[in-house]
A tleap script that builds the chain and sets N, CA, C and O, in Angstrom:
source leaprc.protein.ff14SB
mol = sequence {
  NMET PRO ILE PRO VAL SER SER ASN GLY GLN
  VAL TYR VAL THR LEU TYR GLY THR GLY ILE
  ARG ASN GLY GLN SER VAL SER VAL THR ILE
  ASN GLY THR ASN VAL PRO VAL GLN PHE VAL
  GLY PRO ALA PRO GLY PHE THR GLY LEU ASP
  GLN VAL ASN ILE LEU LEU PRO ALA SER LEU
  GLN GLY SER GLY GLU THR ASP LEU VAL LEU
  THR VAL ASP GLY GLN THR THR ASP PRO ASN
  THR ASN VAL VAL THR ILE ASN LEU CGLN
}
set mol.1.N position { 2.654 -6.555 2.957 }
set mol.1.CA position { 2.431 -5.973 1.669 }
set mol.1.C position { 1.156 -5.117 1.755 }
set mol.1.O position { 0.131 -5.588 2.247 }
set mol.2.N position { 1.215 -3.887 1.289 }
set mol.2.CA position { 0.043 -3.016 1.349 }
set mol.2.C position { -1.123 -3.541 0.497 }
set mol.2.O position { -0.926 -4.091 -0.587 }
set mol.3.N position { -2.322 -3.355 1.016 }
set mol.3.CA position { -3.535 -3.740 0.302 }
set mol.3.C position { -4.101 -2.486 -0.353 }
set mol.3.O position { -4.431 -1.528 0.346 }
set mol.4.N position { -4.220 -2.470 -1.678 }
set mol.4.CA position { -4.769 -1.284 -2.343 }
set mol.4.C position { -6.291 -1.228 -2.177 }
set mol.4.O position { -7.011 -2.105 -2.655 }
set mol.5.N position { -6.765 -0.191 -1.498 }
set mol.5.CA position { -8.196 0.011 -1.319 }
set mol.5.C position { -8.638 1.040 -2.350 }
set mol.5.O position { -8.026 2.101 -2.479 }
set mol.6.N position { -9.684 0.732 -3.071 }
set mol.6.CA position { -10.108 1.596 -4.168 }
set mol.6.C position { -11.568 1.977 -4.015 }
set mol.6.O position { -12.377 1.190 -3.523 }
set mol.7.N position { -11.897 3.174 -4.432 }
set mol.7.CA position { -13.299 3.584 -4.455 }
set mol.7.C position { -13.974 3.110 -5.734 }
set mol.7.O position { -15.188 3.245 -5.882 }
set mol.8.N position { -13.190 2.552 -6.663 }
set mol.8.CA position { -13.730 2.095 -7.948 }
set mol.8.C position { -14.104 0.622 -7.975 }
set mol.8.O position { -14.722 0.162 -8.935 }
set mol.9.N position { -13.742 -0.125 -6.942 }
set mol.9.CA position { -14.017 -1.555 -6.946 }
set mol.9.C position { -14.127 -2.079 -5.538 }
set mol.9.O position { -13.951 -1.333 -4.575 }
set mol.10.N position { -14.415 -3.352 -5.410 }
set mol.10.CA position { -14.549 -3.975 -4.103 }
set mol.10.C position { -13.301 -4.774 -3.782 }
set mol.10.O position { -12.805 -5.542 -4.606 }
set mol.11.N position { -12.797 -4.580 -2.558 }
set mol.11.CA position { -11.614 -5.295 -2.098 }
set mol.11.C position { -12.019 -6.101 -0.867 }
set mol.11.O position { -12.574 -5.562 0.089 }
set mol.12.N position { -11.732 -7.394 -0.907 }
set mol.12.CA position { -12.062 -8.297 0.182 }
set mol.12.C position { -10.791 -8.789 0.857 }
set mol.12.O position { -9.743 -8.918 0.223 }
set mol.13.N position { -10.899 -9.062 2.154 }
set mol.13.CA position { -9.828 -9.692 2.918 }
set mol.13.C position { -10.417 -10.945 3.537 }
set mol.13.O position { -11.529 -10.924 4.066 }
set mol.14.N position { -9.668 -12.036 3.471 }
set mol.14.CA position { -10.097 -13.297 4.067 }
set mol.14.C position { -9.229 -13.602 5.264 }
set mol.14.O position { -8.001 -13.586 5.179 }
set mol.15.N position { -9.882 -13.882 6.390 }
set mol.15.CA position { -9.203 -14.234 7.638 }
set mol.15.C position { -9.449 -15.712 7.918 }
set mol.15.O position { -10.505 -16.247 7.577 }
set mol.16.N position { -8.479 -16.366 8.534 }
set mol.16.CA position { -8.621 -17.771 8.902 }
set mol.16.C position { -8.309 -17.927 10.377 }
set mol.16.O position { -7.430 -17.254 10.915 }
set mol.17.N position { -9.040 -18.822 11.024 }
set mol.17.CA position { -8.816 -19.095 12.446 }
set mol.17.C position { -9.664 -20.271 12.869 }
set mol.17.O position { -10.228 -20.976 12.033 }
set mol.18.N position { -9.752 -20.481 14.171 }
set mol.18.CA position { -10.583 -21.560 14.707 }
set mol.18.C position { -11.522 -20.994 15.758 }
set mol.18.O position { -11.245 -19.955 16.357 }
set mol.19.N position { -12.639 -21.685 15.978 }
set mol.19.CA position { -13.598 -21.281 16.990 }
set mol.19.C position { -14.438 -20.073 16.609 }
set mol.19.O position { -14.989 -19.402 17.481 }
set mol.20.N position { -14.540 -19.792 15.324 }
set mol.20.CA position { -15.258 -18.602 14.869 }
set mol.20.C position { -16.651 -18.941 14.338 }
set mol.20.O position { -17.615 -18.239 14.641 }
set mol.21.N position { -16.761 -19.997 13.559 }
set mol.21.CA position { -17.985 -20.278 12.800 }
set mol.21.C position { -19.221 -20.492 13.647 }
set mol.21.O position { -20.329 -20.246 13.171 }
set mol.22.N position { -19.076 -20.940 14.882 }
set mol.22.CA position { -20.238 -21.203 15.723 }
set mol.22.C position { -20.657 -19.999 16.555 }
set mol.22.O position { -21.580 -20.096 17.364 }
set mol.23.N position { -19.994 -18.876 16.364 }
set mol.23.CA position { -20.345 -17.673 17.103 }
set mol.23.C position { -21.692 -17.114 16.663 }
set mol.23.O position { -22.048 -17.180 15.486 }
set mol.24.N position { -22.427 -16.573 17.605 }
set mol.24.CA position { -23.721 -15.961 17.295 }
set mol.24.C position { -23.543 -14.596 16.632 }
set mol.24.O position { -24.358 -14.187 15.806 }
set mol.25.N position { -22.469 -13.898 17.005 }
set mol.25.CA position { -22.189 -12.603 16.375 }
set mol.25.C position { -20.697 -12.492 16.105 }
set mol.25.O position { -19.869 -12.758 16.976 }
set mol.26.N position { -20.372 -12.097 14.885 }
set mol.26.CA position { -18.986 -11.915 14.471 }
set mol.26.C position { -18.891 -10.526 13.858 }
set mol.26.O position { -19.659 -10.183 12.960 }
set mol.27.N position { -17.943 -9.728 14.348 }
set mol.27.CA position { -17.759 -8.391 13.790 }
set mol.27.C position { -16.272 -8.106 13.643 }
set mol.27.O position { -15.432 -8.729 14.293 }
set mol.28.N position { -15.968 -7.144 12.769 }
set mol.28.CA position { -14.585 -6.744 12.515 }
set mol.28.C position { -14.531 -5.224 12.502 }
set mol.28.O position { -15.387 -4.565 11.911 }
set mol.29.N position { -13.516 -4.679 13.160 }
set mol.29.CA position { -13.237 -3.247 13.058 }
set mol.29.C position { -11.807 -3.070 12.574 }
set mol.29.O position { -10.902 -3.817 12.948 }
set mol.30.N position { -11.632 -2.061 11.733 }
set mol.30.CA position { -10.311 -1.682 11.250 }
set mol.30.C position { -10.195 -0.180 11.427 }
set mol.30.O position { -11.024 0.582 10.930 }
set mol.31.N position { -9.161 0.236 12.137 }
set mol.31.CA position { -8.947 1.668 12.351 }
set mol.31.C position { -10.178 2.313 12.976 }
set mol.31.O position { -10.505 3.461 12.676 }
set mol.32.N position { -10.867 1.560 13.857 }
set mol.32.CA position { -12.054 2.058 14.538 }
set mol.32.C position { -13.321 2.055 13.702 }
set mol.32.O position { -14.363 2.520 14.164 }
set mol.33.N position { -13.254 1.543 12.483 }
set mol.33.CA position { -14.400 1.507 11.577 }
set mol.33.C position { -14.967 0.094 11.510 }
set mol.33.O position { -14.227 -0.863 11.281 }
set mol.34.N position { -16.281 -0.041 11.708 }
set mol.34.CA position { -16.915 -1.345 11.522 }
set mol.34.C position { -16.849 -1.715 10.053 }
set mol.34.O position { -17.180 -0.913 9.180 }
set mol.35.N position { -16.417 -2.941 9.789 }
set mol.35.CA position { -16.218 -3.419 8.432 }
set mol.35.C position { -17.253 -4.506 8.149 }
set mol.35.O position { -17.462 -5.382 8.989 }
set mol.36.N position { -17.910 -4.470 6.979 }
set mol.36.CA position { -18.923 -5.483 6.665 }
set mol.36.C position { -18.343 -6.900 6.597 }
set mol.36.O position { -17.406 -7.167 5.845 }
set mol.37.N position { -18.917 -7.793 7.392 }
set mol.37.CA position { -18.551 -9.210 7.353 }
set mol.37.C position { -19.461 -9.869 6.330 }
set mol.37.O position { -20.681 -9.868 6.493 }
set mol.38.N position { -18.882 -10.430 5.280 }
set mol.38.CA position { -19.644 -11.009 4.190 }
set mol.38.C position { -19.910 -12.506 4.367 }
set mol.38.O position { -20.916 -13.026 3.885 }
set mol.39.N position { -18.996 -13.193 5.066 }
set mol.39.CA position { -19.137 -14.644 5.218 }
set mol.39.C position { -18.395 -15.099 6.460 }
set mol.39.O position { -17.293 -14.631 6.747 }
set mol.40.N position { -19.009 -16.017 7.194 }
set mol.40.CA position { -18.355 -16.712 8.307 }
set mol.40.C position { -18.749 -18.172 8.184 }
set mol.40.O position { -19.936 -18.494 8.135 }
set mol.41.N position { -17.759 -19.061 8.134 }
set mol.41.CA position { -18.070 -20.474 8.028 }
set mol.41.C position { -16.822 -21.305 7.883 }
set mol.41.O position { -15.708 -20.802 8.032 }
set mol.42.N position { -17.007 -22.580 7.590 }
set mol.42.CA position { -15.850 -23.462 7.429 }
set mol.42.C position { -15.050 -23.097 6.183 }
set mol.42.O position { -15.616 -22.745 5.148 }
set mol.43.N position { -13.734 -23.186 6.296 }
set mol.43.CA position { -12.855 -22.946 5.150 }
set mol.43.C position { -12.883 -24.190 4.271 }
set mol.43.O position { -12.599 -25.290 4.746 }
set mol.44.N position { -13.219 -24.029 3.010 }
set mol.44.CA position { -13.314 -25.193 2.123 }
set mol.44.C position { -12.002 -25.980 2.049 }
set mol.44.O position { -10.934 -25.418 1.805 }
set mol.45.N position { -12.110 -27.290 2.265 }
set mol.45.CA position { -10.959 -28.168 2.118 }
set mol.45.C position { -10.055 -28.268 3.335 }
set mol.45.O position { -9.040 -28.962 3.285 }
set mol.46.N position { -10.401 -27.583 4.446 }
set mol.46.CA position { -9.542 -27.598 5.632 }
set mol.46.C position { -10.393 -27.900 6.861 }
set mol.46.O position { -11.040 -27.007 7.409 }
set mol.47.N position { -10.392 -29.141 7.284 }
set mol.47.CA position { -11.184 -29.570 8.431 }
set mol.47.C position { -10.791 -28.774 9.676 }
set mol.47.O position { -9.615 -28.694 10.031 }
set mol.48.N position { -11.798 -28.186 10.335 }
set mol.48.CA position { -11.574 -27.472 11.590 }
set mol.48.C position { -11.140 -26.025 11.428 }
set mol.48.O position { -11.032 -25.308 12.422 }
set mol.49.N position { -10.888 -25.578 10.211 }
set mol.49.CA position { -10.455 -24.205 9.990 }
set mol.49.C position { -11.650 -23.356 9.567 }
set mol.49.O position { -12.439 -23.756 8.711 }
set mol.50.N position { -11.771 -22.179 10.182 }
set mol.50.CA position { -12.863 -21.262 9.882 }
set mol.50.C position { -12.366 -20.122 9.001 }
set mol.50.O position { -11.186 -19.771 9.020 }
set mol.51.N position { -13.286 -19.553 8.233 }
set mol.51.CA position { -12.970 -18.485 7.301 }
set mol.51.C position { -13.917 -17.312 7.547 }
set mol.51.O position { -15.111 -17.507 7.771 }
set mol.52.N position { -13.377 -16.099 7.504 }
set mol.52.CA position { -14.166 -14.872 7.606 }
set mol.52.C position { -13.781 -13.989 6.426 }
set mol.52.O position { -12.611 -13.648 6.253 }
set mol.53.N position { -14.775 -13.619 5.613 }
set mol.53.CA position { -14.537 -12.719 4.484 }
set mol.53.C position { -15.083 -11.345 4.849 }
set mol.53.O position { -16.232 -11.222 5.273 }
set mol.54.N position { -14.255 -10.309 4.683 }
set mol.54.CA position { -14.698 -8.953 4.972 }
set mol.54.C position { -14.496 -8.072 3.747 }
set mol.54.O position { -13.582 -8.286 2.950 }
set mol.55.N position { -15.362 -7.085 3.616 }
set mol.55.CA position { -15.289 -6.122 2.530 }
set mol.55.C position { -14.690 -4.835 3.074 }
set mol.55.O position { -15.186 -4.281 4.055 }
set mol.56.N position { -13.622 -4.358 2.438 }
set mol.56.CA position { -12.974 -3.127 2.888 }
set mol.56.C position { -13.686 -1.913 2.297 }
set mol.56.O position { -13.723 -1.755 1.077 }
set mol.57.N position { -14.254 -1.048 3.151 }
set mol.57.CA position { -14.902 0.150 2.625 }
set mol.57.C position { -13.872 1.124 2.050 }
set mol.57.O position { -12.744 1.206 2.536 }
set mol.58.N position { -14.268 1.850 1.025 }
set mol.58.CA position { -13.376 2.822 0.391 }
set mol.58.C position { -12.905 3.889 1.376 }
set mol.58.O position { -11.858 4.503 1.171 }
set mol.59.N position { -13.676 4.115 2.448 }
set mol.59.CA position { -13.299 5.127 3.447 }
set mol.59.C position { -11.997 4.783 4.167 }
set mol.59.O position { -11.398 5.651 4.802 }
set mol.60.N position { -11.554 3.532 4.077 }
set mol.60.CA position { -10.296 3.124 4.722 }
set mol.60.C position { -9.077 3.363 3.842 }
set mol.60.O position { -7.945 3.131 4.266 }
set mol.61.N position { -9.307 3.824 2.625 }
set mol.61.CA position { -8.199 4.084 1.699 }
set mol.61.C position { -7.195 5.040 2.338 }
set mol.61.O position { -7.562 6.093 2.859 }
set mol.62.N position { -5.919 4.650 2.285 }
set mol.62.CA position { -4.852 5.492 2.816 }
set mol.62.C position { -4.665 5.420 4.319 }
set mol.62.O position { -3.961 6.257 4.883 }
set mol.63.N position { -5.270 4.449 4.986 }
set mol.63.CA position { -5.162 4.331 6.448 }
set mol.63.C position { -3.764 3.925 6.900 }
set mol.63.O position { -3.390 4.168 8.048 }
set mol.64.N position { -2.987 3.309 6.008 }
set mol.64.CA position { -1.655 2.854 6.390 }
set mol.64.C position { -1.732 1.635 7.291 }
set mol.64.O position { -2.698 0.874 7.237 }
set mol.65.N position { -0.703 1.451 8.127 }
set mol.65.CA position { -0.691 0.297 9.031 }
set mol.65.C position { -1.665 0.538 10.172 }
set mol.65.O position { -1.604 1.561 10.853 }
set mol.66.N position { -2.559 -0.416 10.370 }
set mol.66.CA position { -3.579 -0.306 11.403 }
set mol.66.C position { -3.968 -1.700 11.883 }
set mol.66.O position { -3.776 -2.688 11.176 }
set mol.67.N position { -4.510 -1.764 13.079 }
set mol.67.CA position { -4.923 -3.045 13.644 }
set mol.67.C position { -6.298 -3.441 13.147 }
set mol.67.O position { -7.178 -2.599 12.967 }
set mol.68.N position { -6.469 -4.731 12.930 }
set mol.68.CA position { -7.743 -5.337 12.597 }
set mol.68.C position { -8.189 -6.095 13.837 }
set mol.68.O position { -7.428 -6.897 14.379 }
set mol.69.N position { -9.414 -5.850 14.292 }
set mol.69.CA position { -9.922 -6.496 15.502 }
set mol.69.C position { -11.129 -7.350 15.132 }
set mol.69.O position { -12.131 -6.846 14.624 }
set mol.70.N position { -11.017 -8.641 15.393 }
set mol.70.CA position { -12.097 -9.598 15.171 }
set mol.70.C position { -12.762 -9.861 16.512 }
set mol.70.O position { -12.088 -10.177 17.492 }
set mol.71.N position { -14.093 -9.732 16.558 }
set mol.71.CA position { -14.848 -9.977 17.789 }
set mol.71.C position { -15.866 -11.068 17.527 }
set mol.71.O position { -16.650 -10.985 16.581 }
set mol.72.N position { -15.851 -12.100 18.374 }
set mol.72.CA position { -16.797 -13.211 18.272 }
set mol.72.C position { -17.522 -13.317 19.602 }
set mol.72.O position { -16.903 -13.549 20.641 }
set mol.73.N position { -18.835 -13.146 19.567 }
set mol.73.CA position { -19.657 -13.204 20.774 }
set mol.73.C position { -19.108 -12.329 21.898 }
set mol.73.O position { -19.084 -12.739 23.058 }
set mol.74.N position { -18.671 -11.135 21.550 }
set mol.74.CA position { -18.178 -10.175 22.535 }
set mol.74.C position { -16.732 -10.366 22.951 }
set mol.74.O position { -16.210 -9.564 23.725 }
set mol.75.N position { -16.072 -11.404 22.460 }
set mol.75.CA position { -14.681 -11.671 22.801 }
set mol.75.C position { -13.786 -11.207 21.659 }
set mol.75.O position { -13.927 -11.664 20.524 }
set mol.76.N position { -12.866 -10.296 21.964 }
set mol.76.CA position { -11.946 -9.825 20.937 }
set mol.76.C position { -10.686 -10.673 20.943 }
set mol.76.O position { -10.429 -11.434 21.875 }
set mol.77.N position { -9.913 -10.524 19.888 }
set mol.77.CA position { -8.639 -11.224 19.819 }
set mol.77.C position { -7.759 -10.750 20.966 }
set mol.77.O position { -7.827 -9.587 21.363 }
set mol.78.N position { -6.953 -11.621 21.487 }
set mol.78.CA position { -6.039 -11.303 22.579 }
set mol.78.C position { -4.968 -10.343 22.077 }
set mol.78.O position { -4.185 -10.706 21.198 }
set mol.79.N position { -4.914 -9.117 22.619 }
set mol.79.CA position { -3.955 -8.139 22.097 }
set mol.79.C position { -2.496 -8.542 22.301 }
set mol.79.O position { -1.605 -7.969 21.673 }
set mol.80.N position { -2.242 -9.516 23.167 }
set mol.80.CA position { -0.865 -9.937 23.412 }
set mol.80.C position { -0.407 -11.046 22.473 }
set mol.80.O position { 0.792 -11.291 22.340 }
set mol.81.N position { -1.352 -11.718 21.822 }
set mol.81.CA position { -0.945 -12.860 21.008 }
set mol.81.C position { -1.486 -12.856 19.589 }
set mol.81.O position { -0.839 -13.385 18.686 }
set mol.82.N position { -2.651 -12.274 19.374 }
set mol.82.CA position { -3.324 -12.431 18.089 }
set mol.82.C position { -3.632 -11.114 17.371 }
set mol.82.O position { -4.626 -11.025 16.650 }
set mol.83.N position { -2.811 -10.118 17.558 }
set mol.83.CA position { -3.063 -8.854 16.886 }
set mol.83.C position { -2.755 -9.012 15.398 }
set mol.83.O position { -1.712 -9.543 15.016 }
set mol.84.N position { -3.681 -8.541 14.575 }
set mol.84.CA position { -3.485 -8.556 13.144 }
set mol.84.C position { -3.309 -7.112 12.699 }
set mol.84.O position { -4.191 -6.279 12.909 }
set mol.85.N position { -2.174 -6.820 12.087 }
set mol.85.CA position { -1.933 -5.490 11.557 }
set mol.85.C position { -1.951 -5.584 10.037 }
set mol.85.O position { -1.283 -6.426 9.438 }
set mol.86.N position { -2.733 -4.696 9.430 }
set mol.86.CA position { -2.770 -4.641 7.972 }
set mol.86.C position { -2.346 -3.262 7.507 }
set mol.86.O position { -2.411 -2.288 8.256 }
set mol.87.N position { -1.913 -3.197 6.262 }
set mol.87.CA position { -1.464 -1.921 5.675 }
set mol.87.C position { -2.389 -1.611 4.504 }
set mol.87.O position { -2.433 -2.346 3.517 }
set mol.88.N position { -3.126 -0.513 4.631 }
set mol.88.CA position { -4.100 -0.144 3.613 }
set mol.88.C position { -3.637 1.075 2.855 }
set mol.88.O position { -3.402 2.136 3.434 }
set mol.89.N position { -3.504 0.911 1.526 }
set mol.89.CA position { -3.087 2.035 0.662 }
set mol.89.C position { -4.296 2.874 0.321 }
set mol.89.O position { -4.176 3.869 -0.394 }
savepdb mol mol.pdb
quit
């Protein structure tokens, strides 16, 4: 489902995974653009599950289907197993 990105408001995306919260550096790129990471930590109510909240910049509006790349301590998601594709309106 497409995510509407607006220049009039803030749009956040929440990612879930494991082995993220203890990383010294966590970054996200979408369509080659560094995206602000707002929160990294345990997901409330789910033991062992980590949560990453990112803010989508208005500059990504209309990007269409594109890959999201999460990097933790220099290690990116495995392109063969963990690629996340999002659709940005």
